[in-house]
PDBQT receptor file of N, H, CA, C and O in Angstrom, charges set to zero:
ATOM      1  N   MET A   1     104.271 114.158 145.593  1.00  0.00    +0.000 N 
ATOM      2  CA  MET A   1     103.485 114.944 144.679  1.00  0.00    +0.000 C 
ATOM      3  C   MET A   1     102.199 114.192 144.365  1.00  0.00    +0.000 C 
ATOM      4  O   MET A   1     102.189 112.963 144.291  1.00  0.00    +0.000 OA
ATOM      5  N   PRO A   2     101.121 114.936 144.182  1.00  0.00    +0.000 N 
ATOM      6  CA  PRO A   2      99.835 114.295 143.877  1.00  0.00    +0.000 C 
ATOM      7  C   PRO A   2      99.797 113.699 142.471  1.00  0.00    +0.000 C 
ATOM      8  O   PRO A   2     100.473 114.166 141.554  1.00  0.00    +0.000 OA
ATOM      9  N   ASN A   3      98.984 112.655 142.337  1.00  0.00    +0.000 N 
ATOM     10  H   ASN A   3      98.435 112.276 143.082  1.00  0.00    +0.000 HD
ATOM     11  CA  ASN A   3      98.752 111.998 141.062  1.00  0.00    +0.000 C 
ATOM     12  C   ASN A   3      97.353 112.404 140.596  1.00  0.00    +0.000 C 
ATOM     13  O   ASN A   3      96.373 112.149 141.296  1.00  0.00    +0.000 OA
ATOM     14  N   TYR A   4      97.249 113.030 139.428  1.00  0.00    +0.000 N 
ATOM     15  H   TYR A   4      98.045 113.238 138.860  1.00  0.00    +0.000 HD
ATOM     16  CA  TYR A   4      95.977 113.511 138.901  1.00  0.00    +0.000 C 
ATOM     17  C   TYR A   4      95.527 112.639 137.743  1.00  0.00    +0.000 C 
ATOM     18  O   TYR A   4      96.342 112.220 136.921  1.00  0.00    +0.000 OA
ATOM     19  N   GLU A   5      94.226 112.364 137.678  1.00  0.00    +0.000 N 
ATOM     20  H   GLU A   5      93.565 112.704 138.346  1.00  0.00    +0.000 HD
ATOM     21  CA  GLU A   5      93.626 111.571 136.616  1.00  0.00    +0.000 C 
ATOM     22  C   GLU A   5      92.900 112.508 135.651  1.00  0.00    +0.000 C 
ATOM     23  O   GLU A   5      92.175 113.404 136.083  1.00  0.00    +0.000 OA
ATOM     24  N   TYR A   6      93.093 112.303 134.343  1.00  0.00    +0.000 N 
ATOM     25  H   TYR A   6      93.682 111.575 133.992  1.00  0.00    +0.000 HD
ATOM     26  CA  TYR A   6      92.477 113.147 133.324  1.00  0.00    +0.000 C 
ATOM     27  C   TYR A   6      91.853 112.294 132.233  1.00  0.00    +0.000 C 
ATOM     28  O   TYR A   6      92.219 111.135 132.039  1.00  0.00    +0.000 OA
ATOM     29  N   THR A   7      90.890 112.899 131.518  1.00  0.00    +0.000 N 
ATOM     30  H   THR A   7      90.592 113.841 131.676  1.00  0.00    +0.000 HD
ATOM     31  CA  THR A   7      90.307 112.316 130.313  1.00  0.00    +0.000 C 
ATOM     32  C   THR A   7      90.416 113.366 129.215  1.00  0.00    +0.000 C 
ATOM     33  O   THR A   7      90.096 114.534 129.437  1.00  0.00    +0.000 OA
ATOM     34  N   CYS A   8      90.865 112.958 128.038  1.00  0.00    +0.000 N 
ATOM     35  H   CYS A   8      91.124 112.009 127.858  1.00  0.00    +0.000 HD
ATOM     36  CA  CYS A   8      91.009 113.870 126.913  1.00  0.00    +0.000 C 
ATOM     37  C   CYS A   8      89.657 114.074 126.231  1.00  0.00    +0.000 C 
ATOM     38  O   CYS A   8      88.944 113.108 125.957  1.00  0.00    +0.000 OA
ATOM     39  N   GLY A   9      89.309 115.323 125.961  1.00  0.00    +0.000 N 
ATOM     40  H   GLY A   9      89.888 116.107 126.183  1.00  0.00    +0.000 HD
ATOM     41  CA  GLY A   9      88.061 115.643 125.279  1.00  0.00    +0.000 C 
ATOM     42  C   GLY A   9      88.128 115.411 123.784  1.00  0.00    +0.000 C 
ATOM     43  O   GLY A   9      87.088 115.344 123.130  1.00  0.00    +0.000 OA
ATOM     44  N   GLU A  10      89.317 115.288 123.228  1.00  0.00    +0.000 N 
ATOM     45  H   GLU A  10      90.162 115.342 123.760  1.00  0.00    +0.000 HD
ATOM     46  CA  GLU A  10      89.479 115.076 121.783  1.00  0.00    +0.000 C 
ATOM     47  C   GLU A  10      89.491 113.593 121.415  1.00  0.00    +0.000 C 
ATOM     48  O   GLU A  10      88.703 113.149 120.580  1.00  0.00    +0.000 OA
ATOM     49  N   CYS A  11      90.392 112.826 122.044  1.00  0.00    +0.000 N 
ATOM     50  H   CYS A  11      91.032 113.187 122.722  1.00  0.00    +0.000 HD
ATOM     51  CA  CYS A  11      90.539 111.414 121.667  1.00  0.00    +0.000 C 
ATOM     52  C   CYS A  11      89.873 110.458 122.654  1.00  0.00    +0.000 C 
ATOM     53  O   CYS A  11      89.739 109.270 122.360  1.00  0.00    +0.000 OA
ATOM     54  N   GLY A  12      89.449 110.961 123.832  1.00  0.00    +0.000 N 
ATOM     55  H   GLY A  12      89.558 111.925 124.070  1.00  0.00    +0.000 HD
ATOM     56  CA  GLY A  12      88.745 110.127 124.802  1.00  0.00    +0.000 C 
ATOM     57  C   GLY A  12      89.633 109.252 125.676  1.00  0.00    +0.000 C 
ATOM     58  O   GLY A  12      89.123 108.479 126.488  1.00  0.00    +0.000 OA
ATOM     59  N   LYS A  13      90.940 109.356 125.528  1.00  0.00    +0.000 N 
ATOM     60  H   LYS A  13      91.355 109.983 124.869  1.00  0.00    +0.000 HD
ATOM     61  CA  LYS A  13      91.854 108.536 126.329  1.00  0.00    +0.000 C 
ATOM     62  C   LYS A  13      91.913 109.052 127.765  1.00  0.00    +0.000 C 
ATOM     63  O   LYS A  13      91.816 110.254 128.013  1.00  0.00    +0.000 OA
ATOM     64  N   SER A  14      92.073 108.121 128.701  1.00  0.00    +0.000 N 
ATOM     65  H   SER A  14      92.152 107.145 128.500  1.00  0.00    +0.000 HD
ATOM     66  CA  SER A  14      92.285 108.463 130.106  1.00  0.00    +0.000 C 
ATOM     67  C   SER A  14      93.770 108.318 130.417  1.00  0.00    +0.000 C 
ATOM     68  O   SER A  14      94.432 107.408 129.918  1.00  0.00    +0.000 OA
ATOM     69  N   PHE A  15      94.284 109.220 131.244  1.00  0.00    +0.000 N 
ATOM     70  H   PHE A  15      93.747 109.959 131.649  1.00  0.00    +0.000 HD
ATOM     71  CA  PHE A  15      95.687 109.158 131.617  1.00  0.00    +0.000 C 
ATOM     72  C   PHE A  15      95.869 109.806 132.973  1.00  0.00    +0.000 C 
ATOM     73  O   PHE A  15      95.001 110.541 133.443  1.00  0.00    +0.000 OA
ATOM     74  N   SER A  16      96.993 109.533 133.595  1.00  0.00    +0.000 N 
ATOM     75  H   SER A  16      97.699 108.936 133.214  1.00  0.00    +0.000 HD
ATOM     76  CA  SER A  16      97.307 110.131 134.891  1.00  0.00    +0.000 C 
ATOM     77  C   SER A  16      98.665 110.798 134.808  1.00  0.00    +0.000 C 
ATOM     78  O   SER A  16      99.543 110.373 134.056  1.00  0.00    +0.000 OA
ATOM     79  N   GLN A  17      98.822 111.856 135.600  1.00  0.00    +0.000 N 
ATOM     80  H   GLN A  17      98.109 112.201 136.211  1.00  0.00    +0.000 HD
ATOM     81  CA  GLN A  17     100.094 112.567 135.654  1.00  0.00    +0.000 C 
ATOM     82  C   GLN A  17     100.395 112.929 137.094  1.00  0.00    +0.000 C 
ATOM     83  O   GLN A  17      99.493 113.258 137.865  1.00  0.00    +0.000 OA
ATOM     84  N   ILE A  18     101.659 112.867 137.449  1.00  0.00    +0.000 N 
ATOM     85  H   ILE A  18     102.392 112.600 136.823  1.00  0.00    +0.000 HD
ATOM     86  CA  ILE A  18     102.117 113.309 138.761  1.00  0.00    +0.000 C 
ATOM     87  C   ILE A  18     102.610 114.741 138.584  1.00  0.00    +0.000 C 
ATOM     88  O   ILE A  18     103.561 115.000 137.847  1.00  0.00    +0.000 OA
ATOM     89  N   LEU A  19     101.943 115.665 139.276  1.00  0.00    +0.000 N 
ATOM     90  H   LEU A  19     101.170 115.455 139.875  1.00  0.00    +0.000 HD
ATOM     91  CA  LEU A  19     102.250 117.085 139.132  1.00  0.00    +0.000 C 
ATOM     92  C   LEU A  19     102.409 117.743 140.494  1.00  0.00    +0.000 C 
ATOM     93  O   LEU A  19     101.829 117.293 141.483  1.00  0.00    +0.000 OA
ATOM     94  N   THR A  20     103.194 118.805 140.539  1.00  0.00    +0.000 N 
ATOM     95  H   THR A  20     103.665 119.171 139.736  1.00  0.00    +0.000 HD
ATOM     96  CA  THR A  20     103.221 119.630 141.734  1.00  0.00    +0.000 C 
ATOM     97  C   THR A  20     101.926 120.442 141.750  1.00  0.00    +0.000 C 
ATOM     98  O   THR A  20     101.243 120.538 140.730  1.00  0.00    +0.000 OA
ATOM     99  N   LEU A  21     101.592 121.018 142.883  1.00  0.00    +0.000 N 
ATOM    100  H   LEU A  21     102.147 120.941 143.711  1.00  0.00    +0.000 HD
ATOM    101  CA  LEU A  21     100.387 121.841 142.961  1.00  0.00    +0.000 C 
ATOM    102  C   LEU A  21     100.483 123.039 142.021  1.00  0.00    +0.000 C 
ATOM    103  O   LEU A  21      99.485 123.438 141.421  1.00  0.00    +0.000 OA
ATOM    104  N   LYS A  22     101.661 123.606 141.892  1.00  0.00    +0.000 N 
ATOM    105  H   LYS A  22     102.471 123.282 142.380  1.00  0.00    +0.000 HD
ATOM    106  CA  LYS A  22     101.855 124.754 140.994  1.00  0.00    +0.000 C 
ATOM    107  C   LYS A  22     101.608 124.354 139.538  1.00  0.00    +0.000 C 
ATOM    108  O   LYS A  22     100.950 125.087 138.799  1.00  0.00    +0.000 OA
ATOM    109  N   GLU A  23     102.128 123.205 139.123  1.00  0.00    +0.000 N 
ATOM    110  H   GLU A  23     102.663 122.609 139.723  1.00  0.00    +0.000 HD
ATOM    111  CA  GLU A  23     101.917 122.722 137.759  1.00  0.00    +0.000 C 
ATOM    112  C   GLU A  23     100.439 122.447 137.509  1.00  0.00    +0.000 C 
ATOM    113  O   GLU A  23      99.917 122.772 136.442  1.00  0.00    +0.000 OA
ATOM    114  N   HIS A  24      99.761 121.850 138.490  1.00  0.00    +0.000 N 
ATOM    115  H   HIS A  24     100.185 121.587 139.357  1.00  0.00    +0.000 HD
ATOM    116  CA  HIS A  24      98.344 121.536 138.346  1.00  0.00    +0.000 C 
ATOM    117  C   HIS A  24      97.506 122.812 138.214  1.00  0.00    +0.000 C 
ATOM    118  O   HIS A  24      96.600 122.876 137.384  1.00  0.00    +0.000 OA
ATOM    119  N   GLU A  25      97.808 123.822 139.028  1.00  0.00    +0.000 N 
ATOM    120  H   GLU A  25      98.545 123.770 139.702  1.00  0.00    +0.000 HD
ATOM    121  CA  GLU A  25      97.048 125.064 139.000  1.00  0.00    +0.000 C 
ATOM    122  C   GLU A  25      97.300 125.882 137.736  1.00  0.00    +0.000 C 
ATOM    123  O   GLU A  25      96.464 126.704 137.362  1.00  0.00    +0.000 OA
ATOM    124  N   SER A  26      98.431 125.673 137.075  1.00  0.00    +0.000 N 
ATOM    125  H   SER A  26      99.111 125.005 137.379  1.00  0.00    +0.000 HD
ATOM    126  CA  SER A  26      98.726 126.413 135.851  1.00  0.00    +0.000 C 
ATOM    127  C   SER A  26      97.820 125.985 134.700  1.00  0.00    +0.000 C 
ATOM    128  O   SER A  26      97.603 126.753 133.763  1.00  0.00    +0.000 OA
ATOM    129  N   GLY A  27      97.287 124.759 134.765  1.00  0.00    +0.000 N 
ATOM    130  H   GLY A  27      97.463 124.135 135.526  1.00  0.00    +0.000 HD
ATOM    131  CA  GLY A  27      96.355 124.280 133.740  1.00  0.00    +0.000 C 
ATOM    132  C   GLY A  27      97.000 123.902 132.427  1.00  0.00    +0.000 C 
ATOM    133  O   GLY A  27      96.306 123.810 131.415  1.00  0.00    +0.000 OA
ATOM    134  N   GLU A  28      98.291 123.682 132.405  1.00  0.00    +0.000 N 
ATOM    135  H   GLU A  28      98.854 123.756 133.228  1.00  0.00    +0.000 HD
ATOM    136  CA  GLU A  28      99.006 123.344 131.174  1.00  0.00    +0.000 C 
ATOM    137  C   GLU A  28      99.143 121.837 130.991  1.00  0.00    +0.000 C 
ATOM    138  O   GLU A  28     100.228 121.354 130.668  1.00  0.00    +0.000 OA
ATOM    139  N   VAL A  29      98.067 121.091 131.192  1.00  0.00    +0.000 N 
ATOM    140  H   VAL A  29      97.186 121.484 131.454  1.00  0.00    +0.000 HD
ATOM    141  CA  VAL A  29      98.101 119.641 131.040  1.00  0.00    +0.000 C 
ATOM    142  C   VAL A  29      97.786 119.298 129.587  1.00  0.00    +0.000 C 
ATOM    143  O   VAL A  29      96.836 119.828 129.012  1.00  0.00    +0.000 OA
ATOM    144  N   VAL A  30      98.584 118.413 128.996  1.00  0.00    +0.000 N 
ATOM    145  H   VAL A  30      99.357 117.982 129.463  1.00  0.00    +0.000 HD
ATOM    146  CA  VAL A  30      98.443 118.031 127.595  1.00  0.00    +0.000 C 
ATOM    147  C   VAL A  30      98.258 116.521 127.511  1.00  0.00    +0.000 C 
ATOM    148  O   VAL A  30      98.939 115.767 128.207  1.00  0.00    +0.000 OA
ATOM    149  N   CYS A  31      97.345 116.085 126.668  1.00  0.00    +0.000 N 
ATOM    150  H   CYS A  31      96.792 116.697 126.102  1.00  0.00    +0.000 HD
ATOM    151  CA  CYS A  31      97.120 114.651 126.455  1.00  0.00    +0.000 C 
ATOM    152  C   CYS A  31      98.366 114.028 125.834  1.00  0.00    +0.000 C 
ATOM    153  O   CYS A  31      98.860 114.528 124.823  1.00  0.00    +0.000 OA
ATOM    154  N   PRO A  32      98.887 112.942 126.418  1.00  0.00    +0.000 N 
ATOM    155  CA  PRO A  32     100.093 112.316 125.854  1.00  0.00    +0.000 C 
ATOM    156  C   PRO A  32      99.816 111.587 124.525  1.00  0.00    +0.000 C 
ATOM    157  O   PRO A  32     100.746 111.336 123.758  1.00  0.00    +0.000 OA
ATOM    158  N   ALA A  33      98.559 111.251 124.251  1.00  0.00    +0.000 N 
ATOM    159  H   ALA A  33      97.804 111.455 124.874  1.00  0.00    +0.000 HD
ATOM    160  CA  ALA A  33      98.241 110.510 123.029  1.00  0.00    +0.000 C 
ATOM    161  C   ALA A  33      98.112 111.432 121.810  1.00  0.00    +0.000 C 
ATOM    162  O   ALA A  33      98.690 111.162 120.757  1.00  0.00    +0.000 OA
ATOM    163  N   CYS A  34      97.338 112.536 121.964  1.00  0.00    +0.000 N 
ATOM    164  H   CYS A  34      96.869 112.755 122.819  1.00  0.00    +0.000 HD
ATOM    165  CA  CYS A  34      97.067 113.387 120.799  1.00  0.00    +0.000 C 
ATOM    166  C   CYS A  34      97.577 114.820 120.959  1.00  0.00    +0.000 C 
ATOM    167  O   CYS A  34      97.420 115.635 120.050  1.00  0.00    +0.000 OA
ATOM    168  N   LYS A  35      98.181 115.131 122.098  1.00  0.00    +0.000 N 
ATOM    169  H   LYS A  35      98.308 114.469 122.837  1.00  0.00    +0.000 HD
ATOM    170  CA  LYS A  35      98.764 116.452 122.399  1.00  0.00    +0.000 C 
ATOM    171  C   LYS A  35      97.718 117.561 122.522  1.00  0.00    +0.000 C 
ATOM    172  O   LYS A  35      98.063 118.739 122.423  1.00  0.00    +0.000 OA
ATOM    173  N   SER A  36      96.462 117.213 122.733  1.00  0.00    +0.000 N 
ATOM    174  H   SER A  36      96.181 116.256 122.814  1.00  0.00    +0.000 HD
ATOM    175  CA  SER A  36      95.406 118.204 122.914  1.00  0.00    +0.000 C 
ATOM    176  C   SER A  36      95.449 118.785 124.323  1.00  0.00    +0.000 C 
ATOM    177  O   SER A  36      95.828 118.096 125.271  1.00  0.00    +0.000 OA
ATOM    178  N   LYS A  37      95.059 120.053 124.461  1.00  0.00    +0.000 N 
ATOM    179  H   LYS A  37      94.751 120.613 123.691  1.00  0.00    +0.000 HD
ATOM    180  CA  LYS A  37      94.954 120.685 125.773  1.00  0.00    +0.000 C 
ATOM    181  C   LYS A  37      93.517 120.622 126.291  1.00  0.00    +0.000 C 
ATOM    182  O   LYS A  37      93.217 121.158 127.358  1.00  0.00    +0.000 OA
ATOM    183  N   ASN A  38      92.636 119.974 125.541  1.00  0.00    +0.000 N 
ATOM    184  H   ASN A  38      92.881 119.539 124.674  1.00  0.00    +0.000 HD
ATOM    185  CA  ASN A  38      91.233 119.825 125.923  1.00  0.00    +0.000 C 
ATOM    186  C   ASN A  38      91.093 118.608 126.839  1.00  0.00    +0.000 C 
ATOM    187  O   ASN A  38      90.574 117.571 126.427  1.00  0.00    +0.000 OA
ATOM    188  N   VAL A  39      91.556 118.742 128.076  1.00  0.00    +0.000 N 
ATOM    189  H   VAL A  39      91.978 119.585 128.411  1.00  0.00    +0.000 HD
ATOM    190  CA  VAL A  39      91.513 117.647 129.039  1.00  0.00    +0.000 C 
ATOM    191  C   VAL A  39      90.668 118.039 130.241  1.00  0.00    +0.000 C 
ATOM    192  O   VAL A  39      90.592 119.212 130.607  1.00  0.00    +0.000 OA
ATOM    193  N   GLU A  40      90.036 117.046 130.847  1.00  0.00    +0.000 N 
ATOM    194  H   GLU A  40      90.098 116.093 130.550  1.00  0.00    +0.000 HD
ATOM    195  CA  GLU A  40      89.195 117.269 132.018  1.00  0.00    +0.000 C 
ATOM    196  C   GLU A  40      89.663 116.370 133.147  1.00  0.00    +0.000 C 
ATOM    197  O   GLU A  40      89.902 115.178 132.954  1.00  0.00    +0.000 OA
ATOM    198  N   GLN A  41      89.790 116.955 134.326  1.00  0.00    +0.000 N 
ATOM    199  H   GLN A  41      89.596 117.923 134.483  1.00  0.00    +0.000 HD
ATOM    200  CA  GLN A  41      90.241 116.176 135.477  1.00  0.00    +0.000 C 
ATOM    201  C   GLN A  41      89.121 115.276 135.964  1.00  0.00    +0.000 C 
ATOM    202  O   GLN A  41      87.972 115.703 136.076  1.00  0.00    +0.000 OA
ATOM    203  N   LYS A  42      89.463 114.021 136.253  1.00  0.00    +0.000 N 
ATOM    204  H   LYS A  42      90.396 113.674 136.161  1.00  0.00    +0.000 HD
ATOM    205  CA  LYS A  42      88.514 113.061 136.799  1.00  0.00    +0.000 C 
ATOM    206  C   LYS A  42      88.683 112.995 138.310  1.00  0.00    +0.000 C 
ATOM    207  O   LYS A  42      89.775 113.229 138.827  1.00  0.00    +0.000 OA
ATOM    208  N   PRO A  43      87.596 112.675 139.022  1.00  0.00    +0.000 N 
ATOM    209  CA  PRO A  43      87.742 112.459 140.466  1.00  0.00    +0.000 C 
ATOM    210  C   PRO A  43      88.650 111.249 140.713  1.00  0.00    +0.000 C 
ATOM    211  O   PRO A  43      88.544 110.232 140.027  1.00  0.00    +0.000 OA
ATOM    212  N   ALA A  44      89.522 111.370 141.677  1.00  0.00    +0.000 N 
ATOM    213  H   ALA A  44      89.608 112.196 142.234  1.00  0.00    +0.000 HD
ATOM    214  CA  ALA A  44      90.447 110.282 141.988  1.00  0.00    +0.000 C 
ATOM    215  C   ALA A  44      90.450 110.031 143.484  1.00  0.00    +0.000 C 
ATOM    216  O   ALA A  44      90.314 110.961 144.279  1.00  0.00    +0.000 OA
ATOM    217  N   GLY A  45      90.605 108.788 143.860  1.00  0.00    +0.000 N 
ATOM    218  H   GLY A  45      90.716 108.033 143.214  1.00  0.00    +0.000 HD
ATOM    219  CA  GLY A  45      90.677 108.435 145.272  1.00  0.00    +0.000 C 
ATOM    220  C   GLY A  45      92.033 108.792 145.857  1.00  0.00    +0.000 C 
ATOM    221  O   GLY A  45      93.010 108.973 145.130  1.00  0.00    +0.000 OA
ATOM    222  N   PHE A  46      92.078 108.890 147.151  1.00  0.00    +0.000 N 
ATOM    223  H   PHE A  46      91.284 108.743 147.741  1.00  0.00    +0.000 HD
ATOM    224  CA  PHE A  46      93.344 109.157 147.814  1.00  0.00    +0.000 C 
ATOM    225  C   PHE A  46      93.318 108.474 149.175  1.00  0.00    +0.000 C 
ATOM    226  O   PHE A  46      92.265 108.043 149.644  1.00  0.00    +0.000 OA
ATOM    227  N   TYR A  47      94.460 108.381 149.790  1.00  0.00    +0.000 N 
ATOM    228  H   TYR A  47      95.316 108.731 149.409  1.00  0.00    +0.000 HD
ATOM    229  CA  TYR A  47      94.537 107.839 151.144  1.00  0.00    +0.000 C 
ATOM    230  C   TYR A  47      95.524 108.679 151.928  1.00  0.00    +0.000 C 
ATOM    231  O   TYR A  47      96.449 109.271 151.372  1.00  0.00    +0.000 OA
ATOM    232  N   ALA A  48      95.308 108.714 153.216  1.00  0.00    +0.000 N 
ATOM    233  H   ALA A  48      94.556 108.233 153.667  1.00  0.00    +0.000 HD
ATOM    234  CA  ALA A  48      96.179 109.485 154.099  1.00  0.00    +0.000 C 
ATOM    235  C   ALA A  48      96.957 108.538 155.004  1.00  0.00    +0.000 C 
ATOM    236  O   ALA A  48      96.418 107.543 155.489  1.00  0.00    +0.000 OA
ATOM    237  N   VAL A  49      98.196 108.849 155.219  1.00  0.00    +0.000 N 
ATOM    238  H   VAL A  49      98.634 109.658 154.825  1.00  0.00    +0.000 HD
ATOM    239  CA  VAL A  49      99.042 108.073 156.108  1.00  0.00    +0.000 C 
ATOM    240  C   VAL A  49      99.196 108.877 157.394  1.00  0.00    +0.000 C 
ATOM    241  O   VAL A  49      99.646 110.023 157.373  1.00  0.00    +0.000 OA
ATOM    242  N   THR A  50      98.825 108.273 158.491  1.00  0.00    +0.000 N 
ATOM    243  H   THR A  50      98.459 107.342 158.508  1.00  0.00    +0.000 HD
ATOM    244  CA  THR A  50      98.941 108.961 159.780  1.00  0.00    +0.000 C 
ATOM    245  C   THR A  50      99.819 108.134 160.727  1.00  0.00    +0.000 C 
ATOM    246  O   THR A  50     100.115 106.968 160.466  1.00  0.00    +0.000 OA
ATOM    247  N   SER A  51     100.216 108.752 161.803  1.00  0.00    +0.000 N 
ATOM    248  H   SER A  51      99.975 109.699 162.015  1.00  0.00    +0.000 HD
ATOM    249  CA  SER A  51     101.067 108.056 162.743  1.00  0.00    +0.000 C 
ATOM    250  C   SER A  51     100.257 107.347 163.840  1.00  0.00    +0.000 C 
ATOM    251  O   SER A  51     100.794 106.517 164.573  1.00  0.00    +0.000 OA
ATOM    252  N   LYS A  52      98.974 107.678 163.947  1.00  0.00    +0.000 N 
ATOM    253  H   LYS A  52      98.537 108.353 163.352  1.00  0.00    +0.000 HD
ATOM    254  CA  LYS A  52      98.139 107.043 164.968  1.00  0.00    +0.000 C 
ATOM    255  C   LYS A  52      97.684 105.664 164.509  1.00  0.00    +0.000 C 
ATOM    256  O   LYS A  52      97.405 105.448 163.330  1.00  0.00    +0.000 OA
ATOM    257  N   LYS A  53      97.613 104.738 165.455  1.00  0.00    +0.000 N 
ATOM    258  H   LYS A  53      97.839 104.913 166.413  1.00  0.00    +0.000 HD
ATOM    259  CA  LYS A  53      97.116 103.408 165.149  1.00  0.00    +0.000 C 
ATOM    260  C   LYS A  53      95.652 103.330 165.556  1.00  0.00    +0.000 C 
ATOM    261  O   LYS A  53      95.262 103.839 166.608  1.00  0.00    +0.000 OA
ATOM    262  N   SER A  54      94.857 102.701 164.731  1.00  0.00    +0.000 N 
ATOM    263  H   SER A  54      95.174 102.288 163.877  1.00  0.00    +0.000 HD
ATOM    264  CA  SER A  54      93.428 102.622 165.041  1.00  0.00    +0.000 C 
ATOM    265  C   SER A  54      93.057 101.290 165.646  1.00  0.00    +0.000 C 
ATOM    266  O   SER A  54      91.890 101.061 165.964  1.00  0.00    +0.000 OA
TER     267      SER A  54
């Protein structure tokens, strides 16, 4: 499952959550610090695992 990075618009805390694509698309992400739904997704890096050797 993907790991998403968020910043809370109310308290300013940054946090990450592991969500399924369905959970992420529903938009029901809540800040764990202040329970606000005013959160914004931050850009996050990712890496791909392949079977080919470079």
